[in-house]
N, C-alpha and C positions, 0 to 999 in steps of 0.2 A: 460544420461547427468549428469556430476559430479555436486555436490552441490557447491554453491559459498563458498569461504573461507574467513576467517577474513582478510587475506592478500589482497584479491581482493577488499574487502570493503575499506580497508585503501588506496589502490591505487586509487580507484574511487573517494574517498573523499579528497585525497591529504593530508592525515595525517598519523601518525605512527600507527602501529598495537596496541601499548599500549593505544593510544587515543581511538581507536575503542572499545577496551575492557572496558575502563572506561565509555564510553557512554552506552554500552550494560548493564553494571552493575549499571547504574544510579548514577555514581559518581558526586557529586556537584562541582567538581573542574574543569569541562570542560566548556568553554565559550559557550553561547547559540548559537552563529553563527556556531561554529564548531560542536556542537551537532546537529544542523539542517542539516548541510552538511552530517554528518555521517548517520543520519536517512534517508536522501534522498537516499544515496548510498545503504543502506540496503534494502529499498523499491524497488529500481530499479533493484537490483541484485536478490532479493528474498532470501536474506540471513536469515537463521534460527539459532539463537544462541544455543549453547549447554547448555541445561537447567541444567544438572548435574553440569557442571563446574560453571555456573552462581550461582547456589545455594551455592556452596562451598565458593565463594567469598563474596556473599551478606548475607549469612546465612538466606536466605529467599527462600521459594519454590513457592510463589505466589499462593498457594493452600489453600483453607479454607473448613473446614468440616461442613456440616449440619447433625447433629445427631438427629434421631427420635427414641426415646426409646419405640418403638412399634413393634409388630410382622409384618412380611412382608404382611400377609393377611390383616392387619388393614391399613397399609400405602397404599397398592395398592387396596383399596376398593372403594366404591362409595362416600366416605367422601371427600368433596371438600376442606377441610382444608389443607390436605397434598399437593395436587398439587398446591394450591394457595400459600402456604408458599414457596415451592420449586421454583415456578415461580418467586416470588418476589425476593428471595435471588439470584437466577440465573441471573436475569436482572441486579441487582445492581453490582454483581461481574463481570459480562461480561462487563459492561460499564467501570469498573475500570481495565479491562484486567487481571482479576484474574480467577482462576480455582475453580469450585465447586466440592467437593468430598462428595457424599451422602452416609451416613452410617445409616443402620437400626439396632437398638440395642434392640431387644426384649428378650434377654436372658443374663444370667451372662457371658456365654462364649463370646458373642458379646461385652459386656462391657469390658472384659479383653483384647480382641483383639484391641478394640479402644484405650485403655490405652497404649498398646504396640506401636501402630501406632503413637500416639501422642508423646510418649516418644522418639521415633526415630526421631522426628522433621520432619516428612513428610508433616506437615501442619503448617501454620503460625497463625492459630486461629480457634476457634470452636464456632459454634452456636448450641444450643440445644433447641428443641421445643417439645411440647406434653409430658411433664414430668409427672410422677406419683409419688405421695408421696414425701418423703424426699430422692429423688434420690441422691446418693453420687457422681455421675459422675461430676457435675459441680465443686464441691470442690476438687475432686481428680485431675482434669485437671488444675484447677487454681493453686494448690500447685506445679505443675510441671513447673509453670512459663509460661504457655500457655494462651494467651488472650482468655477469655471465655465470651460469652454473651448468655442470655437465652431469648426465646420467651415465655413470661409468668413469673410471679413472682415465684421464687423458693420457695418451701415449707420447705426445709431443713435449718439447722442452718447456713450454709455457705452463705455469701452474695456476689453475683456477679451481675453485671449490667443486666438489662432486658428491653425488649420492650413489652408492654402489651396493650390490648384494654380495654376500660372502661366497664368491664363486670358488675360491680355493678350498675352503672348508666343505662346501657342497660336493666338490669332486672327491675329497678325501672320505667323506661319509659314504658316498656311493661305493667306492672301492672297498672300504672297510667292511661294509655289509656283504659284499660279494666274497671277500676273504673269510668272513665269519660263517658263511654258509657252505664253505668247503671248496670254493672255486680256486683253481690253481693257475690256469692260463687265461689271464684277464686282458682283453684288448680294449681299445678305446676308439671311438669315432669322435675326433676333436672338432671344435668349431674353427672358423677362419682365424689364422694366426696373425692377422692385422687388426683384430678386434680384442679388446681386453677380456671379454667374456670367454672367447675361445682360448686365449692364452692362459688365463687363470684356472679354468676348469681342467685344462691339460696339466698344469702345474700341480693341482691337487691330486690328480690321478697318479702322476709320477712320484710325488712325495710319499703317498701311501704305499705304493708298490715298493719303493726303495726301502721303506721301513720293514718290509716283509721279505726282502732279498729276492724279489722277482723282477723279471725284465719287462720293459714296456713293449707293447705291440700296438702301433699307432697308424691310423688312417685319418685323413682330414676331409671334412665336408664343409658346406657353406650354410648350414642351418636350414636347408630345405629337405623335403621328403625324398626327392630323387637322389640327392647327394648322399643321403643315408643309405639308400639301397645300393648305390654304386660302391660306397666305401665298405659295406658289409660283404659284398661279393669279393672285393679285393682282399679283405682280411681272411675270408675262408680259403681263398686261393693261396695266400701267403702262409697261413698257419691252420691247416684243417683240424688240428686237435684243440683249438681254443674252446673254452667252456663257459666264457662269460664276456660281455661287452658293456662298457659304460659309454653311453652316447650323450654328447654335450647339448642335445636339445630333444624335446619330445617329438617334434616333426621328423627329425633325422631318425629317431628311434622307431617311428612308425615305418619308415622306409626300410630300416634294418630288419624289422619283424617280417615284412613282406618278402625280403630277400632270403631270410632264413627258412620261411615256409616253402618258398620255391626250390630251395636246396634240399628239402626233406629233413631239415633239422627241427627237432621238437623244442619248444620253449615252455617251461624252463628245463625240461629233462636233459636235453643235450647242451643247450646254450642258454644261460641266464642273460636277461637284458634289463638295464636300468637307464632311464633317461634323465632329463633335467628340464624344469619349468613347471610341471604339473598344470598344463593346459587342460581344457575340458576333454579333448581327445583321449588323454591318458586313461580315462575311466572306461573308455569304450573300445579300446583295442582288444584283440583276442590273443592271449589272455590280457586282462587289464594291466597297464604298464606301471611297474615300480618306477619311482622317479624322485628327483630332488625338487621340492617346492620352493620357488622364489616368489617374493611378494611383488609382482609386476605393477599392479594398481597402486599398492602401497609405496613403491619406489616413485611412481609418478607424483603421488600426493606429497611425498617428502621433498622431492625436487622443487615443486611449486612453493611449498611452505618455506624452504630455505631461501629461494630466490626472492620471495616477497620480503623476508627479513633483510636480505642483503640490499634490496632496492630502497628499503626504508632507512638505510644507514646503520643498521645494527651489525654487530660483530657475529660471525657465524664460524663454525668449525671448518677446517680445511676439507674434511671428509666426514661423511656419515655412512657407516656400513650396516646394512640390514641383514638379519640372520636368514639362513636357509634351513630347510627341514626335510628329513628323509621320510618318504611315503612308500610303504611296502604294499605291493599288490601281487598279481599272479605271475608276473614274468620273472620273478626271482624266488 
């Protein structure tokens, strides 16, 4: 069966071919009543506009990239941050009738490929999440004139807008809860110190301990389960008398719980444990994990929402900070 044509849509709607073209390309010069008639004809006939031709007219592709500067094995692991961000971005773009292009950029070659893709204007804007260090990619893309927004505060010198969760306050809430329950030797397993989430959660931990005149006891992991177990064993060796640990991700906290069990430490009787994220796993550890809930899907949605506004030429805030929430379960 042949595909419906622009001429057939025009005939059905009782307008000219040029008018149909203007409606398809979102021209503001068409009256709303005529626009409604054309859209009705498009729906009735099942007409699909030529995307390449539309892009030439509008200078838009209706496609937006989500770039994750991580290895494929990291993105497609059991870390629920990545599917949560992808889900949130996808939901918001889908509701705006836009296309998501997912790009994994774990190497210099992939960075170069993304720059070429963006320079060719195959996308209308870029979101970047899970950045390490002073990643030059946000600044490079912004200098090309492409709307760029980051998930998390960029650590480099170039300033682009970002959407962040309140990691500092989340760390403070976790430590405050441990102090209020009578814990006195509180350690932390921090996240990577080249990532803003790892840096800010450690800052929150240190600020809250400093206010109570207690010293910091720190090990560092990489947001994986195995690194949490290794760091927990290190902490027990360095300070056998510790009675609590704030862990900067729930996956690392799961590894820490396994290490504590292997060492014969009872949770929470001997050592209290609190994580960060509130992924589904937190409800099914033994005991169920106390944690700090961050709105991962909500962050993805807000990132996409702000980028769409930026791409449309609207003014947006330099940053949007989403709140975190303390969730108390059996490990504290």
